[in-house]
N, C-alpha and C positions, 0 to 999 in steps of 0.2 A: 556487454552493454550495447544496446542498439545505437547506431549513429543517426542523428537527426538529419532529415533532408531539408536543405535550405533553398535559396534561389541562386542563380549563377553569380559568382563573385564572393560567395560566403563559404565556399568549400573548406577553407582553412579554419574558420571559426567553428563550424560544426564538427569537423573531424577531430579537432583538438579538444573541444569542450565535452565531447562524448566520453573521453577518457578521464575526465575530472569531475567526479560526482558533485562536489560542492558547487562548482561553476554551473553544472547542469541544473542543480536545484535553484540557483539564482536566476537562470534563464527561464525556467518554468514559472517562477514567481513574477518575473517581468511580464510574462505572457498571461498574467491574471489568474494563475492557479490559486485555488482556495484551500487545497489540501494536497500533500504530496505523499504518494504511496511508494514505499521502498520494500523490495523483497530481497532477503539474504539467500541467494541461490545456494551458496556453499553450505549453509546450515542444513538445508533440506537434503544435501548429499552426505550429511554426517560429518562435515568438515567445519568445525567451529573456527571463526577467524576474529581475533582481536582487532585486526585492521578494519574489518567490515563494521564492527561495533564503533570504533573511533570515528569512522567515516560518517556513519549515520548521525552521530552526536554532532559532528562538525556541520553537517547539512542542516540540522535543526537550528544551530546557533547562527547560521548564515541567512536564514529567512524568517519572516514574521508570520508564517502560517503553520498549521500543524503538520508534522511528519508522522505518518503511521507506518510502523515497522513490522513486517511479517518475517519472523524467523523461527527456527526450531531450536529453542534453547533447552538445556538439559535439566534446568531447575527453575523453580519459581523465583528464587533469589536473583537469577540472571536477568529476568524481566524487571524485577524491582530495581536493580542497578541501572538498567536503561532508563527507567522513569526518573530515578534520582539524578541522573546525569543530564536530564532535560528533554529527552525524546518525549514528544507529547503523547503518543498513543502506541501501544504494543498489542499485537494480535497473538494471543496465547493459543496453543494447540495441544500437542501431546501431553504436556505436564498437567493440563486441566483434567485429563482423564486419570493420570497417574497419581496426582497429588491434589485431590479436591479441596481438602480443608485449607491448605496453603493458598490455593488459587482463590478461594472464597475470601480469605483474609486480604489478599492483594486487591481484590475488587473493593472491599470495605475501606481499605486505606486510600486508594487512588480514585475510586469511582468508576462506574461502568462506561463512562465516556473515554477514559484513558486506557482502560483494560477491556479489550474486546477479544474476539475469538476468530481464529482462522481455520477454515475447513477446505482441505484439498482432497476432493473426492473423485472416484471413478466407479461408474455403475452403482452408485448408491453406497459405496464403502469409503471410509476415511482412511487415508494412508497414515499409519502410526510409526513408520520406520521399520527397519529390518528386524529389530529385536522385539516386536510386538505385533500381534495379529491385527488386521484391519478391523475397524468398528463401523457398524451401520450408521449412516449419517443421521438418521432420525433418532437413534439412541444417543449419539453425541450431542445433538441439538437439545434434546430434553435435559441432558446432563448439564449443559451450559446454562440453561434457564434455571435449573435447580440451584446453581451456584450464585445466582444473582446477576448473571450476564444479561446484557441488553442488546448487543449487536454482534453479528457474525459476518465476516467476509467469506463468501462461498464461491468456489470455483470448481469446475469439472475439468479434468485433464484434457478431455476432447475439445474444450473451448480454447485452451491457452494458445495464443499466438496464431490462430488460424483464420481470423477475420470472417468467420461464417455466421456470426451471431450466437446467441445463447438459446438453449432449449427451453421453450416456454413451459411445457409440462413438468420438467424437472424443477424449474423455479417455483411453479405453483405448488408442487408437492412439498418441497422443503419449507416453503413459507407458511404452510398450514400446520407444521409439526408442533411449534411452540410459540409462545408470545414473545417473539424476538423481532428486531429490525435487521434487515439484510442489505448488504452491499454485494452485488454480483460482480465477479471479476472474470475477464477473458472473453474473447470473441467479438467485441464491439468493433465495427469497421466504419461506421458512418452515422450521420445524424438520423438517417432512416431507421437504423437499428434502435436508437434511443427512443424515437417516437413509437416504434412498435412495442417496446417494453412498457413505455408509459401507459399505453392503452390496453395492455394484455396481462399485467401482473397486479397482485394485490398491493395495497398501500404500504404495507410493512416492508416491501421491497422498494427502498427509496433512493438508492444511489448505485453507481457502477464505478469500477476501476477501468480506465482506458489507458492502454500502453502503446502497443505497436501502431495503432491508427493515428495517435498523436505524433509519434515520431515520423510517420510517413505523410503528415500534413493532409489528412483526409477530411478535415473540417474547414469550412470556408473561411472562418475568422483567422485561421493560421496564415493565410496568404498575406494579410495585412501585417501581421507580426514579423514575418520573414522579410518583407520589403523594408520595414523600418530598421530591422537589425542589419540589413545589408549596408545601410548608410552609417550605422553606428558601430560597425565592427571594430575600428581602432579603440573607441572609447570603452566598449564592452571588454576587450582584452585587457585594457589598462586597469579596469576596476574589478575584474573577475577575481574570485577567491579571496576577497577582502572580508574575512570572517571575524575580525577583531571586535566588531560591535556586538553587544549583547542582544540575543533574540528577545523580541517583545513578548514572547510567550513565557519567559522565565524572569522573575524579578532580578534586578541587578544585584550583584554581590555587595554586601555591606563592607565598608572599609574597616 
Protein backbone atom coordinates (compact mmCIF):
# COMPACT_ATOMS: atom_id res chain seq x y z
CA UNK A 1 0.00 0.00 0.00
CA UNK A 2 1.23 3.49 -0.81
CA UNK A 3 2.02 5.88 2.04
CA UNK A 4 0.32 9.27 1.85
CA UNK A 5 2.52 12.33 1.82
CA UNK A 6 1.47 14.87 4.41
CA UNK A 7 2.95 18.10 5.73
CA UNK A 8 5.74 18.38 8.31
CA UNK A 9 4.44 17.21 11.66
CA UNK A 10 2.05 14.60 10.30
CA UNK A 11 4.55 11.85 9.48
CA UNK A 12 3.21 9.64 12.26
CA UNK A 13 -0.39 9.95 11.12
CA UNK A 14 0.21 9.04 7.49
CA UNK A 15 2.78 6.31 8.06
CA UNK A 16 0.43 4.57 10.48
CA UNK A 17 -2.81 5.12 8.59
CA UNK A 18 -1.36 3.76 5.35
CA UNK A 19 -1.11 0.35 7.03
CA UNK A 20 -4.77 0.42 8.16
CA UNK A 21 -7.16 0.32 5.20
CA UNK A 22 -10.30 1.15 7.19
CA UNK A 23 -8.71 4.29 8.60
CA UNK A 24 -7.45 5.14 5.14
CA UNK A 25 -10.98 4.87 3.73
CA UNK A 26 -12.18 7.23 6.44
CA UNK A 27 -9.39 9.67 5.60
CA UNK A 28 -10.35 9.82 1.92
CA UNK A 29 -13.99 10.33 2.91
CA UNK A 30 -13.03 13.25 5.14
CA UNK A 31 -11.24 14.66 2.12
CA UNK A 32 -14.54 14.66 0.20
CA UNK A 33 -14.17 11.47 -1.84
CA UNK A 34 -17.43 10.46 -3.50
CA UNK A 35 -16.40 6.90 -4.40
CA UNK A 36 -13.53 4.71 -3.23
CA UNK A 37 -11.77 2.34 -5.63
CA UNK A 38 -10.12 -0.72 -4.07
CA UNK A 39 -8.07 -3.33 -5.93
CA UNK A 40 -7.28 -6.74 -4.49
CA UNK A 41 -3.74 -7.17 -5.83
CA UNK A 42 -3.38 -10.62 -4.26
CA UNK A 43 -6.32 -11.96 -6.26
CA UNK A 44 -4.72 -10.89 -9.53
CA UNK A 45 -1.69 -12.95 -8.57
CA UNK A 46 -3.90 -16.00 -8.01
CA UNK A 47 -3.77 -15.77 -4.22
CA UNK A 48 -7.29 -15.42 -2.84
CA UNK A 49 -7.47 -13.85 0.60
CA UNK A 50 -10.39 -13.95 3.04
CA UNK A 51 -8.62 -11.18 4.97
CA UNK A 52 -8.80 -8.89 1.94
CA UNK A 53 -12.51 -9.65 1.55
CA UNK A 54 -13.21 -8.95 5.22
CA UNK A 55 -11.21 -5.74 4.97
CA UNK A 56 -13.11 -4.31 2.01
CA UNK A 57 -16.41 -5.15 3.75
CA UNK A 58 -15.18 -3.28 6.84
CA UNK A 59 -14.14 -0.32 4.67
CA UNK A 60 -17.64 -0.13 3.17
CA UNK A 61 -19.25 -0.20 6.61
CA UNK A 62 -16.95 2.57 7.80
CA UNK A 63 -17.91 5.16 5.16
CA UNK A 64 -21.08 6.51 3.59
CA UNK A 65 -19.93 6.47 -0.04
CA UNK A 66 -19.73 3.57 -2.50
CA UNK A 67 -16.73 1.27 -2.47
CA UNK A 68 -16.04 -0.33 -5.83
CA UNK A 69 -13.98 -3.47 -5.51
CA UNK A 70 -11.85 -4.89 -8.31
CA UNK A 71 -10.78 -8.46 -7.69
CA UNK A 72 -10.36 -11.69 -9.62
CA UNK A 73 -12.74 -14.12 -7.98
CA UNK A 74 -13.10 -17.71 -9.15
CA UNK A 75 -16.88 -17.82 -9.23
CA UNK A 76 -19.89 -15.60 -9.75
CA UNK A 77 -21.11 -16.64 -6.30
CA UNK A 78 -18.01 -15.06 -4.76
CA UNK A 79 -19.06 -11.69 -6.23
CA UNK A 80 -22.61 -12.28 -5.04
CA UNK A 81 -21.34 -12.82 -1.52
CA UNK A 82 -19.46 -9.52 -1.64
CA UNK A 83 -22.62 -7.70 -2.68
CA UNK A 84 -24.70 -9.46 -0.03
CA UNK A 85 -22.17 -8.42 2.62
CA UNK A 86 -22.65 -4.78 1.69
CA UNK A 87 -19.88 -3.90 -0.76
CA UNK A 88 -21.63 -1.45 -3.04
CA UNK A 89 -20.00 -2.27 -6.40
CA UNK A 90 -17.95 -5.17 -7.76
CA UNK A 91 -15.96 -5.28 -10.99
CA UNK A 92 -16.32 -8.69 -12.62
CA UNK A 93 -13.68 -9.85 -15.04
CA UNK A 94 -12.65 -13.41 -15.96
CA UNK A 95 -15.83 -15.13 -14.72
CA UNK A 96 -17.91 -12.97 -17.07
CA UNK A 97 -16.18 -14.71 -19.96
CA UNK A 98 -16.26 -18.16 -18.39
CA UNK A 99 -19.79 -18.11 -16.93
CA UNK A 100 -21.92 -15.74 -19.01
CA UNK A 101 -25.34 -17.00 -17.91
CA UNK A 102 -24.49 -16.73 -14.22
CA UNK A 103 -23.02 -13.27 -14.77
CA UNK A 104 -26.15 -12.14 -16.59
CA UNK A 105 -28.25 -13.35 -13.63
CA UNK A 106 -26.02 -11.43 -11.23
CA UNK A 107 -26.62 -8.22 -13.19
CA UNK A 108 -30.35 -8.87 -13.25
CA UNK A 109 -30.37 -9.41 -9.49
CA UNK A 110 -28.24 -6.43 -8.41
CA UNK A 111 -28.35 -4.09 -11.40
CA UNK A 112 -25.67 -2.73 -13.74
CA UNK A 113 -24.66 0.00 -11.30
CA UNK A 114 -23.49 -2.49 -8.68
CA UNK A 115 -22.19 -5.12 -11.12
CA UNK A 116 -19.64 -3.61 -13.47
CA UNK A 117 -16.67 -5.05 -15.36
CA UNK A 118 -12.92 -4.74 -15.06
CA UNK A 119 -10.54 -4.89 -18.02
CA UNK A 120 -6.79 -5.08 -17.41
CA UNK A 121 -5.29 -5.06 -20.87
CA UNK A 122 -1.94 -4.92 -22.60
CA UNK A 123 -1.55 -4.16 -26.28
CA UNK A 124 -5.25 -4.79 -26.84
CA UNK A 125 -5.40 -8.13 -25.03
CA UNK A 126 -7.19 -8.82 -21.73
CA UNK A 127 -5.30 -10.82 -19.12
CA UNK A 128 -7.39 -13.86 -18.16
CA UNK A 129 -4.93 -15.54 -15.82
CA UNK A 130 -2.39 -18.29 -16.29
CA UNK A 131 -5.00 -20.96 -17.01
CA UNK A 132 -6.67 -19.20 -19.94
CA UNK A 133 -5.51 -17.53 -23.12
CA UNK A 134 -5.81 -13.73 -23.29
CA UNK A 135 -8.89 -12.34 -25.01
CA UNK A 136 -8.98 -9.37 -27.38
CA UNK A 137 -10.32 -6.36 -25.51
CA UNK A 138 -12.90 -5.52 -28.18
CA UNK A 139 -14.27 -9.08 -28.02
CA UNK A 140 -14.50 -8.85 -24.23
CA UNK A 141 -16.26 -5.47 -24.38
CA UNK A 142 -18.87 -6.72 -26.85
CA UNK A 143 -19.39 -9.74 -24.62
CA UNK A 144 -19.96 -7.49 -21.60
CA UNK A 145 -22.55 -5.49 -23.49
CA UNK A 146 -24.35 -8.67 -24.56
CA UNK A 147 -24.70 -9.68 -20.89
CA UNK A 148 -26.41 -6.41 -19.99
CA UNK A 149 -23.34 -4.68 -18.60
CA UNK A 150 -23.27 -0.90 -18.67
CA UNK A 151 -19.88 0.13 -17.25
CA UNK A 152 -16.27 -0.97 -17.63
CA UNK A 153 -13.18 0.05 -15.68
CA UNK A 154 -10.40 -0.09 -18.28
CA UNK A 155 -6.68 0.06 -17.65
CA UNK A 156 -3.62 -0.61 -19.76
CA UNK A 157 -0.65 -2.12 -17.92
CA UNK A 158 1.61 0.56 -19.39
CA UNK A 159 -0.44 3.26 -17.64
CA UNK A 160 -0.43 1.80 -14.15
CA UNK A 161 1.50 3.84 -11.61
CA UNK A 162 3.65 5.70 -14.14
CA UNK A 163 2.03 9.19 -14.01
CA UNK A 164 2.56 9.70 -17.75
CA UNK A 165 -1.10 10.07 -18.67
CA UNK A 166 -3.33 7.75 -20.64
CA UNK A 167 -3.11 6.96 -24.35
CA UNK A 168 -5.87 8.89 -26.11
CA UNK A 169 -6.00 6.70 -29.26
CA UNK A 170 -6.46 3.60 -27.09
CA UNK A 171 -9.25 5.24 -25.14
CA UNK A 172 -11.05 6.40 -28.30
CA UNK A 173 -10.69 2.93 -29.84
CA UNK A 174 -12.20 1.00 -26.94
CA UNK A 175 -14.91 3.60 -26.28
CA UNK A 176 -16.25 3.02 -29.80
CA UNK A 177 -16.49 -0.77 -29.51
CA UNK A 178 -19.79 -1.13 -27.65
CA UNK A 179 -22.53 1.00 -26.04
CA UNK A 180 -20.84 1.09 -22.63
CA UNK A 181 -19.71 3.76 -20.19
CA UNK A 182 -16.03 3.77 -19.32
CA UNK A 183 -13.96 4.59 -16.28
CA UNK A 184 -10.28 4.84 -17.20
CA UNK A 185 -7.71 3.85 -14.60
CA UNK A 186 -3.99 4.55 -14.35
CA UNK A 187 -1.55 7.21 -15.46
CA UNK A 188 -3.27 10.36 -14.18
CA UNK A 189 -0.71 12.71 -12.61
CA UNK A 190 -2.26 16.17 -12.55
CA UNK A 191 -5.32 18.34 -13.16
CA UNK A 192 -3.88 19.01 -16.63
CA UNK A 193 -4.24 15.32 -17.49
CA UNK A 194 -7.91 15.48 -16.50
CA UNK A 195 -8.52 18.58 -18.61
CA UNK A 196 -6.85 16.92 -21.60
CA UNK A 197 -9.06 13.85 -21.26
CA UNK A 198 -12.18 15.95 -20.91
CA UNK A 199 -11.49 17.66 -24.23
CA UNK A 200 -10.19 14.65 -26.15
CA UNK A 201 -12.37 11.62 -25.45
CA UNK A 202 -16.02 10.77 -26.19
CA UNK A 203 -18.77 11.36 -23.66
CA UNK A 204 -19.15 7.72 -22.72
CA UNK A 205 -15.71 8.00 -21.08
CA UNK A 206 -17.02 9.84 -18.05
CA UNK A 207 -14.72 9.08 -15.11
CA UNK A 208 -11.21 8.11 -14.04
CA UNK A 209 -9.55 6.28 -11.16
CA UNK A 210 -6.74 8.28 -9.56
CA UNK A 211 -4.34 6.53 -7.22
CA UNK A 212 -0.67 7.44 -6.94
CA UNK A 213 -1.20 11.12 -7.80
CA UNK A 214 -3.64 11.52 -4.89
CA UNK A 215 -1.26 9.83 -2.48
CA UNK A 216 1.51 12.19 -3.61
CA UNK A 217 -0.65 15.34 -3.23
CA UNK A 218 -0.48 16.36 -6.87
CA UNK A 219 -3.80 18.22 -6.76
CA UNK A 220 -3.97 21.77 -5.31
CA UNK A 221 -6.97 21.13 -3.04
CA UNK A 222 -5.01 18.51 -1.13
CA UNK A 223 -2.72 21.09 0.44
CA UNK A 224 -5.70 22.49 2.36
CA UNK A 225 -6.74 19.04 3.56
CA UNK A 226 -3.25 18.18 4.76
CA UNK A 227 -2.89 21.46 6.66
CA UNK A 228 -6.17 20.87 8.49
CA UNK A 229 -5.23 17.29 9.29
CA UNK A 230 -1.94 18.47 10.81
CA UNK A 231 -3.95 20.37 13.42
CA UNK A 232 -6.44 17.56 13.97
CA UNK A 233 -3.97 14.66 14.17
CA UNK A 234 -4.71 13.69 17.81
CA UNK A 235 -8.47 13.75 17.19
CA UNK A 236 -8.12 11.72 13.98
CA UNK A 237 -6.14 9.05 15.79
CA UNK A 238 -8.69 8.93 18.60
CA UNK A 239 -11.63 8.39 16.25
CA UNK A 240 -9.95 6.30 13.57
CA UNK A 241 -11.23 2.81 12.86
CA UNK A 242 -14.54 3.39 14.62
CA UNK A 243 -16.58 1.23 12.26
CA UNK A 244 -19.39 0.20 14.56
CA UNK A 245 -21.86 2.56 12.95
CA UNK A 246 -23.88 1.16 10.07
CA UNK A 247 -22.98 2.36 6.60
CA UNK A 248 -25.64 4.66 5.15
CA UNK A 249 -25.49 2.60 1.96
CA UNK A 250 -26.94 -0.44 3.68
CA UNK A 251 -30.25 -0.47 5.59
CA UNK A 252 -29.74 -1.07 9.31
CA UNK A 253 -30.35 -4.58 10.55
CA UNK A 254 -33.78 -5.14 11.99
CA UNK A 255 -33.94 -6.25 15.65
